[in-house]
PQR file of N, CA, C, O and H, with PARSE charges and radii, in Angstrom:
ATOM      1  N   MET A   1       5.120 -33.912  15.603 -0.4000 1.5000
ATOM      2  CA  MET A   1       4.354 -33.454  14.651 -0.0000 2.0000
ATOM      3  C   MET A   1       3.522 -32.177  15.112  0.5500 1.7000
ATOM      4  O   MET A   1       3.447 -31.167  14.411 -0.5500 1.4000
ATOM      5  N   THR A   2       2.912 -32.307  16.334 -0.4000 1.5000
ATOM      6  CA  THR A   2       2.480 -31.088  16.833 -0.0000 2.0000
ATOM      7  C   THR A   2       3.298 -29.880  17.011  0.5500 1.7000
ATOM      8  O   THR A   2       2.822 -28.752  16.882 -0.5500 1.4000
ATOM      9  H   THR A   2       2.973 -33.126  16.903  0.4000 1.0000
ATOM     10  N   LEU A   3       4.561 -30.118  17.316 -0.4000 1.5000
ATOM     11  CA  LEU A   3       5.502 -29.137  17.484 -0.0000 2.0000
ATOM     12  C   LEU A   3       5.619 -28.366  15.976  0.5500 1.7000
ATOM     13  O   LEU A   3       5.535 -27.140  15.910 -0.5500 1.4000
ATOM     14  H   LEU A   3       4.947 -31.034  17.420  0.4000 1.0000
ATOM     15  N   LEU A   4       5.793 -29.091  14.939 -0.4000 1.5000
ATOM     16  CA  LEU A   4       5.830 -28.605  13.688 -0.0000 2.0000
ATOM     17  C   LEU A   4       4.734 -27.648  13.188  0.5500 1.7000
ATOM     18  O   LEU A   4       4.884 -26.557  12.638 -0.5500 1.4000
ATOM     19  H   LEU A   4       5.861 -30.087  14.993  0.4000 1.0000
ATOM     20  N   LEU A   5       3.491 -28.358  13.530 -0.4000 1.5000
ATOM     21  CA  LEU A   5       2.266 -27.514  13.385 -0.0000 2.0000
ATOM     22  C   LEU A   5       2.209 -26.112  14.065  0.5500 1.7000
ATOM     23  O   LEU A   5       1.870 -25.078  13.488 -0.5500 1.4000
ATOM     24  H   LEU A   5       3.369 -29.244  13.977  0.4000 1.0000
ATOM     25  N   LEU A   6       2.576 -26.216  15.334 -0.4000 1.5000
ATOM     26  CA  LEU A   6       2.689 -25.045  16.142 -0.0000 2.0000
ATOM     27  C   LEU A   6       3.715 -24.023  15.650  0.5500 1.7000
ATOM     28  O   LEU A   6       3.497 -22.818  15.776 -0.5500 1.4000
ATOM     29  H   LEU A   6       2.851 -27.055  15.802  0.4000 1.0000
ATOM     30  N   GLU A   7       4.780 -24.475  15.116 -0.4000 1.5000
ATOM     31  CA  GLU A   7       5.825 -23.685  14.451 -0.0000 2.0000
ATOM     32  C   GLU A   7       5.377 -23.009  13.227  0.5500 1.7000
ATOM     33  O   GLU A   7       5.598 -21.824  12.975 -0.5500 1.4000
ATOM     34  H   GLU A   7       4.958 -25.454  15.014  0.4000 1.0000
ATOM     35  N   ALA A   8       4.655 -23.933  12.389 -0.4000 1.5000
ATOM     36  CA  ALA A   8       4.193 -23.304  11.108 -0.0000 2.0000
ATOM     37  C   ALA A   8       3.147 -22.292  11.384  0.5500 1.7000
ATOM     38  O   ALA A   8       3.193 -21.277  10.688 -0.5500 1.4000
ATOM     39  H   ALA A   8       4.475 -24.895  12.594  0.4000 1.0000
ATOM     40  N   LEU A   9       2.112 -22.396  12.371 -0.4000 1.5000
ATOM     41  CA  LEU A   9       1.223 -21.481  12.743 -0.0000 2.0000
ATOM     42  C   LEU A   9       1.949 -20.228  13.254  0.5500 1.7000
ATOM     43  O   LEU A   9       1.565 -19.130  12.851 -0.5500 1.4000
ATOM     44  H   LEU A   9       2.075 -23.220  12.936  0.4000 1.0000
ATOM     45  N   GLY A  10       2.963 -20.319  14.108 -0.4000 1.5000
ATOM     46  CA  GLY A  10       3.524 -19.196  14.619 -0.0000 2.0000
ATOM     47  C   GLY A  10       4.184 -18.314  13.487  0.5500 1.7000
ATOM     48  O   GLY A  10       4.107 -17.085  13.480 -0.5500 1.4000
ATOM     49  H   GLY A  10       3.276 -21.211  14.435  0.4000 1.0000
ATOM     50  N   ALA A  11       4.870 -19.097  12.489 -0.4000 1.5000
ATOM     51  CA  ALA A  11       5.449 -18.344  11.258 -0.0000 2.0000
ATOM     52  C   ALA A  11       4.341 -17.637  10.468  0.5500 1.7000
ATOM     53  O   ALA A  11       4.494 -16.491  10.044 -0.5500 1.4000
ATOM     54  H   ALA A  11       4.932 -20.095  12.495  0.4000 1.0000
ATOM     55  N   LEU A  12       3.178 -18.379  10.275 -0.4000 1.5000
ATOM     56  CA  LEU A  12       2.128 -17.716   9.671 -0.0000 2.0000
ATOM     57  C   LEU A  12       1.530 -16.454  10.322  0.5500 1.7000
ATOM     58  O   LEU A  12       1.206 -15.493   9.624 -0.5500 1.4000
ATOM     59  H   LEU A  12       3.055 -19.310  10.619  0.4000 1.0000
ATOM     60  N   LEU A  13       1.383 -16.458  11.686 -0.4000 1.5000
ATOM     61  CA  LEU A  13       1.021 -15.334  12.394 -0.0000 2.0000
ATOM     62  C   LEU A  13       1.984 -14.243  12.293  0.5500 1.7000
ATOM     63  O   LEU A  13       1.580 -13.086  12.182 -0.5500 1.4000
ATOM     64  H   LEU A  13       1.646 -17.239  12.253  0.4000 1.0000
ATOM     65  N   ILE A  14       3.272 -14.535  12.324 -0.4000 1.5000
ATOM     66  CA  ILE A  14       4.288 -13.459  12.171 -0.0000 2.0000
ATOM     67  C   ILE A  14       4.334 -12.859  10.859  0.5500 1.7000
ATOM     68  O   ILE A  14       4.536 -11.649  10.760 -0.5500 1.4000
ATOM     69  H   ILE A  14       3.600 -15.476  12.414  0.4000 1.0000
ATOM     70  N   LEU A  15       4.131 -13.742   9.629 -0.4000 1.5000
ATOM     71  CA  LEU A  15       3.873 -13.208   8.416 -0.0000 2.0000
ATOM     72  C   LEU A  15       2.765 -12.181   8.210  0.5500 1.7000
ATOM     73  O   LEU A  15       2.891 -11.113   7.612 -0.5500 1.4000
ATOM     74  H   LEU A  15       3.967 -14.725   9.710  0.4000 1.0000
ATOM     75  N   LEU A  16       1.667 -12.652   8.787 -0.4000 1.5000
ATOM     76  CA  LEU A  16       0.369 -11.919   8.800 -0.0000 2.0000
ATOM     77  C   LEU A  16       0.574 -10.543   9.582  0.5500 1.7000
ATOM     78  O   LEU A  16       0.071  -9.493   9.181 -0.5500 1.4000
ATOM     79  H   LEU A  16       1.565 -13.520   9.273  0.4000 1.0000
ATOM     80  N   LEU A  17       1.321 -10.633  10.684 -0.4000 1.5000
ATOM     81  CA  LEU A  17       1.479  -9.346  11.385 -0.0000 2.0000
ATOM     82  C   LEU A  17       2.384  -8.416  10.475  0.5500 1.7000
ATOM     83  O   LEU A  17       2.059  -7.238  10.321 -0.5500 1.4000
ATOM     84  H   LEU A  17       1.730 -11.485  11.010  0.4000 1.0000
ATOM     85  N   ILE A  18       3.471  -8.912   9.895 -0.4000 1.5000
ATOM     86  CA  ILE A  18       4.221  -8.124   9.009 -0.0000 2.0000
ATOM     87  C   ILE A  18       3.579  -7.499   8.077  0.5500 1.7000
ATOM     88  O   ILE A  18       3.670  -6.278   7.943 -0.5500 1.4000
ATOM     89  H   ILE A  18       3.736  -9.868  10.020  0.4000 1.0000
ATOM     90  N   VAL A  19       2.785  -8.321   7.247 -0.4000 1.5000
ATOM     91  CA  VAL A  19       1.907  -7.714   6.239 -0.0000 2.0000
ATOM     92  C   VAL A  19       0.963  -6.596   6.666  0.5500 1.7000
ATOM     93  O   VAL A  19       0.859  -5.534   6.054 -0.5500 1.4000
ATOM     94  H   VAL A  19       2.711  -9.312   7.356  0.4000 1.0000
ATOM     95  N   TRP A  20       0.218  -6.950   7.871 -0.4000 1.5000
ATOM     96  CA  TRP A  20      -0.663  -5.931   8.316 -0.0000 2.0000
ATOM     97  C   TRP A  20       0.067  -4.673   8.693  0.5500 1.7000
ATOM     98  O   TRP A  20      -0.374  -3.582   8.331 -0.5500 1.4000
ATOM     99  H   TRP A  20       0.302  -7.813   8.369  0.4000 1.0000
ATOM    100  N   TRP A  21       1.187  -4.781   9.421 -0.4000 1.5000
ATOM    101  CA  TRP A  21       1.981  -3.674   9.759 -0.0000 2.0000
ATOM    102  C   TRP A  21       2.289  -2.817   8.585  0.5500 1.7000
ATOM    103  O   TRP A  21       2.005  -1.619   8.587 -0.5500 1.4000
ATOM    104  H   TRP A  21       1.545  -5.667   9.715  0.4000 1.0000
ATOM    105  N   THR A  22       2.870  -3.416   7.574 -0.4000 1.5000
ATOM    106  CA  THR A  22       3.318  -2.751   6.430 -0.0000 2.0000
ATOM    107  C   THR A  22       2.153  -2.021   5.625  0.5500 1.7000
ATOM    108  O   THR A  22       2.370  -0.966   5.030 -0.5500 1.4000
ATOM    109  H   THR A  22       3.100  -4.389   7.573  0.4000 1.0000
ATOM    110  N   MET A  23       0.951  -2.616   5.636 -0.4000 1.5000
ATOM    111  CA  MET A  23      -0.187  -2.033   4.914 -0.0000 2.0000
ATOM    112  C   MET A  23      -0.860  -0.949   5.648  0.5500 1.7000
ATOM    113  O   MET A  23      -1.213   0.044   5.011 -0.5500 1.4000
ATOM    114  H   MET A  23       0.775  -3.473   6.119  0.4000 1.0000
ATOM    115  N   PHE A  24      -1.096  -1.028   7.019 -0.4000 1.5000
ATOM    116  CA  PHE A  24      -1.876  -0.194   7.728 -0.0000 2.0000
ATOM    117  C   PHE A  24      -1.104   0.781   8.791  0.5500 1.7000
ATOM    118  O   PHE A  24      -1.770   1.517   9.518 -0.5500 1.4000
ATOM    119  H   PHE A  24      -0.810  -1.834   7.536  0.4000 1.0000
ATOM    120  N   SER A  25       0.070   0.766   8.844 -0.4000 1.5000
ATOM    121  CA  SER A  25       0.650   1.624  10.021 -0.0000 2.0000
ATOM    122  C   SER A  25       1.195   2.939   9.386  0.5500 1.7000
ATOM    123  O   SER A  25       1.770   3.758  10.103 -0.5500 1.4000
ATOM    124  H   SER A  25       0.612   0.168   8.253  0.4000 1.0000
ATOM    125  N   GLY A  26       1.028   3.149   8.080 -0.4000 1.5000
ATOM    126  CA  GLY A  26       1.527   4.396   7.507 -0.0000 2.0000
ATOM    127  C   GLY A  26       0.572   5.672   7.756  0.5500 1.7000
ATOM    128  O   GLY A  26       1.006   6.741   8.183 -0.5500 1.4000
ATOM    129  H   GLY A  26       0.561   2.484   7.497  0.4000 1.0000
ATOM    130  N   ARG A  27      -0.669   5.451   7.464 -0.4000 1.5000
ATOM    131  CA  ARG A  27      -1.669   6.589   7.653 -0.0000 2.0000
ATOM    132  C   ARG A  27      -2.491   6.305   8.726  0.5500 1.7000
ATOM    133  O   ARG A  27      -2.870   5.153   8.936 -0.5500 1.4000
ATOM    134  H   ARG A  27      -1.021   4.582   7.117  0.4000 1.0000
ATOM    135  N   PRO A  28      -2.895   7.505   9.627 -0.5600 1.5000
ATOM    136  CA  PRO A  28      -3.766   7.092  10.721  0.2800 2.0000
ATOM    137  C   PRO A  28      -5.163   6.830  10.317  0.5500 1.7000
ATOM    138  O   PRO A  28      -5.853   6.218  11.133 -0.5500 1.4000
ATOM    139  N   LYS A  29      -5.677   7.176   9.239 -0.4000 1.5000
ATOM    140  CA  LYS A  29      -6.948   6.967   8.731 -0.0000 2.0000
ATOM    141  C   LYS A  29      -7.054   5.943   7.541  0.5500 1.7000
ATOM    142  O   LYS A  29      -8.099   5.750   6.920 -0.5500 1.4000
ATOM    143  H   LYS A  29      -5.116   7.673   8.576  0.4000 1.0000
ATOM    144  N   GLY A  30      -5.921   5.342   7.302 -0.4000 1.5000
ATOM    145  CA  GLY A  30      -5.947   4.307   6.112 -0.0000 2.0000
ATOM    146  C   GLY A  30      -5.511   5.051   4.895  0.5500 1.7000
ATOM    147  O   GLY A  30      -4.835   6.078   4.962 -0.5500 1.4000
ATOM    148  H   GLY A  30      -5.072   5.499   7.806  0.4000 1.0000
ATOM    149  N   GLU A  31      -5.887   4.547   3.860 -0.4000 1.5000
ATOM    150  CA  GLU A  31      -5.450   5.037   2.420 -0.0000 2.0000
ATOM    151  C   GLU A  31      -6.331   6.322   1.978  0.5500 1.7000
ATOM    152  O   GLU A  31      -7.504   6.457   2.328 -0.5500 1.4000
ATOM    153  H   GLU A  31      -6.436   3.713   3.806  0.4000 1.0000
ATOM    154  N   LEU A  32      -5.745   7.103   1.299 -0.4000 1.5000
ATOM    155  CA  LEU A  32      -6.468   8.269   0.793 -0.0000 2.0000
ATOM    156  C   LEU A  32      -7.651   7.940  -0.253  0.5500 1.7000
ATOM    157  O   LEU A  32      -7.477   6.978  -1.002 -0.5500 1.4000
ATOM    158  H   LEU A  32      -4.792   6.994   1.015  0.4000 1.0000
ATOM    159  N   PRO A  33      -8.664   8.570  -0.333 -0.5600 1.5000
ATOM    160  CA  PRO A  33      -9.571   8.242  -1.275  0.2800 2.0000
ATOM    161  C   PRO A  33      -9.236   8.541  -2.670  0.5500 1.7000
ATOM    162  O   PRO A  33      -8.662   9.612  -2.870 -0.5500 1.4000
ATOM    163  N   PRO A  34      -9.511   7.731  -3.740 -0.5600 1.5000
ATOM    164  CA  PRO A  34      -9.059   7.813  -5.069  0.2800 2.0000
ATOM    165  C   PRO A  34      -9.035   9.144  -5.719  0.5500 1.7000
ATOM    166  O   PRO A  34      -8.180   9.370  -6.576 -0.5500 1.4000
ATOM    167  N   ASP A  35      -9.930  10.071  -5.373 -0.4000 1.5000
ATOM    168  CA  ASP A  35      -9.961  11.382  -6.016 -0.0000 2.0000
ATOM    169  C   ASP A  35      -9.107  12.463  -5.265  0.5500 1.7000
ATOM    170  O   ASP A  35      -9.159  13.647  -5.599 -0.5500 1.4000
ATOM    171  H   ASP A  35     -10.624   9.888  -4.677  0.4000 1.0000
ATOM    172  N   ALA A  36      -8.407  12.062  -4.353 -0.4000 1.5000
ATOM    173  CA  ALA A  36      -7.559  12.995  -3.632 -0.0000 2.0000
ATOM    174  C   ALA A  36      -6.140  12.901  -4.085  0.5500 1.7000
ATOM    175  O   ALA A  36      -5.268  12.353  -3.411 -0.5500 1.4000
ATOM    176  H   ALA A  36      -8.364  11.100  -4.082  0.4000 1.0000
ATOM    177  N   HIS A  37      -5.913  13.519  -5.384 -0.4000 1.5000
ATOM    178  CA  HIS A  37      -4.597  13.623  -5.890 -0.0000 2.0000
ATOM    179  C   HIS A  37      -4.000  14.999  -5.474  0.5500 1.7000
ATOM    180  O   HIS A  37      -4.650  16.010  -5.207 -0.5500 1.4000
ATOM    181  H   HIS A  37      -6.621  13.965  -5.931  0.4000 1.0000
ATOM    182  N   THR A  38      -2.644  14.858  -5.468 -0.4000 1.5000
ATOM    183  CA  THR A  38      -1.923  16.053  -5.126 -0.0000 2.0000
ATOM    184  C   THR A  38      -1.706  16.974  -6.337  0.5500 1.7000
ATOM    185  O   THR A  38      -2.016  16.549  -7.450 -0.5500 1.4000
ATOM    186  H   THR A  38      -2.116  14.037  -5.686  0.4000 1.0000
ATOM    187  N   ASP A  39      -1.249  18.078  -6.208 -0.4000 1.5000
ATOM    188  CA  ASP A  39      -0.964  18.885  -7.456 -0.0000 2.0000
ATOM    189  C   ASP A  39       0.238  18.463  -8.064  0.5500 1.7000
ATOM    190  O   ASP A  39       0.358  18.660  -9.273 -0.5500 1.4000
ATOM    191  H   ASP A  39      -0.998  18.423  -5.304  0.4000 1.0000
ATOM    192  N   ALA A  40       1.197  17.888  -7.402 -0.4000 1.5000
ATOM    193  CA  ALA A  40       2.396  17.302  -8.014 -0.0000 2.0000
ATOM    194  C   ALA A  40       2.067  16.192  -9.015  0.5500 1.7000
ATOM    195  O   ALA A  40       2.660  16.092 -10.089 -0.5500 1.4000
ATOM    196  H   ALA A  40       1.100  17.728  -6.420  0.4000 1.0000
ATOM    197  N   ASP A  41       1.155  15.412  -8.639 -0.4000 1.5000
ATOM    198  CA  ASP A  41       0.772  14.187  -9.454 -0.0000 2.0000
ATOM    199  C   ASP A  41       0.086  14.796 -10.689  0.5500 1.7000
ATOM    200  O   ASP A  41       0.310  14.237 -11.762 -0.5500 1.4000
ATOM    201  H   ASP A  41       0.674  15.493  -7.766  0.4000 1.0000
ATOM    202  N   ALA A  42      -0.674  15.808 -10.674 -0.4000 1.5000
ATOM    203  CA  ALA A  42      -1.459  16.421 -11.771 -0.0000 2.0000
ATOM    204  C   ALA A  42      -0.505  17.114 -12.604  0.5500 1.7000
ATOM    205  O   ALA A  42      -0.725  17.079 -13.815 -0.5500 1.4000
ATOM    206  H   ALA A  42      -0.856  16.262  -9.802  0.4000 1.0000
ATOM    207  N   GLU A  43       0.510  17.734 -12.191 -0.4000 1.5000
ATOM    208  CA  GLU A  43       1.641  18.309 -13.042 -0.0000 2.0000
ATOM    209  C   GLU A  43       2.661  17.506 -13.609  0.5500 1.7000
ATOM    210  O   GLU A  43       3.392  17.925 -14.507 -0.5500 1.4000
ATOM    211  H   GLU A  43       0.688  17.762 -11.208  0.4000 1.0000
ATOM    212  N   ALA A  44       2.746  16.294 -13.092 -0.4000 1.5000
ATOM    213  CA  ALA A  44       3.812  15.279 -13.660 -0.0000 2.0000
ATOM    214  C   ALA A  44       3.249  14.678 -14.825  0.5500 1.7000
ATOM    215  O   ALA A  44       4.022  14.417 -15.747 -0.5500 1.4000
ATOM    216  H   ALA A  44       2.152  15.953 -12.363  0.4000 1.0000
ATOM    217  N   ALA A  45       1.911  14.385 -14.958 -0.4000 1.5000
ATOM    218  CA  ALA A  45       1.301  13.785 -16.033 -0.0000 2.0000
ATOM    219  C   ALA A  45       0.898  14.676 -17.151  0.5500 1.7000
ATOM    220  O   ALA A  45       0.131  15.598 -16.877 -0.5500 1.4000
ATOM    221  H   ALA A  45       1.283  14.597 -14.209  0.4000 1.0000
ATOM    222  N   PRO A  46       1.321  14.523 -18.410 -0.5600 1.5000
ATOM    223  CA  PRO A  46       1.012  15.406 -19.524  0.2800 2.0000
ATOM    224  C   PRO A  46      -0.618  15.293 -19.770  0.5500 1.7000
ATOM    225  O   PRO A  46      -1.170  14.200 -19.645 -0.5500 1.4000
ATOM    226  N   ARG A  47      -1.244  16.295 -20.070 -0.4000 1.5000
ATOM    227  CA  ARG A  47      -2.562  16.281 -20.296 -0.0000 2.0000
ATOM    228  C   ARG A  47      -2.846  16.325 -21.772  0.5500 1.7000
ATOM    229  O   ARG A  47      -2.044  16.898 -22.510 -0.5500 1.4000
ATOM    230  H   ARG A  47      -0.795  17.183 -20.171  0.4000 1.0000
ATOM    231  N   LYS A  48      -3.891  15.781 -22.235 -0.4000 1.5000
ATOM    232  CA  LYS A  48      -4.291  15.676 -23.612 -0.0000 2.0000
ATOM    233  C   LYS A  48      -4.659  17.189 -24.016  0.5500 1.7000
ATOM    234  O   LYS A  48      -5.392  17.851 -23.281 -0.5500 1.4000
ATOM    235  H   LYS A  48      -4.542  15.316 -21.635  0.4000 1.0000
ATOM    236  N   GLY A  49      -4.158  17.686 -25.139 -0.4000 1.5000
ATOM    237  CA  GLY A  49      -4.379  18.832 -25.624 -0.0000 2.0000
ATOM    238  C   GLY A  49      -3.473  19.975 -25.313  0.5500 1.7000
ATOM    239  O   GLY A  49      -3.664  21.076 -25.830 -0.5500 1.4000
ATOM    240  H   GLY A  49      -3.562  17.148 -25.736  0.4000 1.0000
ATOM    241  N   ASP A  50      -2.541  19.763 -24.527 -0.4000 1.5000
ATOM    242  CA  ASP A  50      -1.559  20.717 -24.133 -0.0000 2.0000
ATOM    243  C   ASP A  50      -0.656  21.039 -25.237  0.5500 1.7000
ATOM    244  O   ASP A  50      -0.411  20.204 -26.107 -0.5500 1.4000
ATOM    245  H   ASP A  50      -2.386  18.869 -24.107  0.4000 1.0000
ATOM    246  N   ALA A  51      -0.088  22.362 -25.240 -0.4000 1.5000
ATOM    247  CA  ALA A  51       0.726  22.747 -26.309 -0.0000 2.0000
ATOM    248  C   ALA A  51       2.030  21.953 -26.371  0.5500 1.7000
ATOM    249  O   ALA A  51       2.553  21.662 -27.447 -0.5500 1.4000
ATOM    250  H   ALA A  51      -0.287  23.040 -24.533  0.4000 1.0000
ATOM    251  N   ASN A  52       2.534  21.615 -25.191 -0.4000 1.5000
ATOM    252  CA  ASN A  52       3.766  20.864 -25.060 -0.0000 2.0000
ATOM    253  C   ASN A  52       3.701  19.364 -25.441  0.5500 1.7000
ATOM    254  O   ASN A  52       4.681  18.823 -25.952 -0.5500 1.4000
ATOM    255  H   ASN A  52       2.109  21.852 -24.318  0.4000 1.0000
ATOM    256  N   SER A  53       2.591  18.710 -25.205 -0.4000 1.5000
ATOM    257  CA  SER A  53       2.390  17.338 -25.524 -0.0000 2.0000
ATOM    258  C   SER A  53       2.337  17.068 -27.007  0.5500 1.7000
ATOM    259  O   SER A  53       1.719  17.827 -27.754 -0.5500 1.4000
ATOM    260  H   SER A  53       1.795  19.150 -24.789  0.4000 1.0000
ATOM    261  N   LYS A  54       2.944  16.048 -27.427 -0.4000 1.5000
ATOM    262  CA  LYS A  54       2.944  15.838 -29.031 -0.0000 2.0000
ATOM    263  C   LYS A  54       2.691  14.435 -29.174  0.5500 1.7000
ATOM    264  O   LYS A  54       2.625  13.931 -30.295 -0.5500 1.4000
ATOM    265  H   LYS A  54       3.445  15.431 -26.821  0.4000 1.0000
TER
END
């Protein structure tokens, strides 16, 4: 029984390591602030009042 609990704990630790790695290994300072959008994002979305948007 103890061996099963240790194996489950090990699997949980590996899962948490994978989740942490995928969330925080991409950017050196974490996620960008919400107001830091690129110009490509602004150009891709149609704006209200543009002549081309109908």
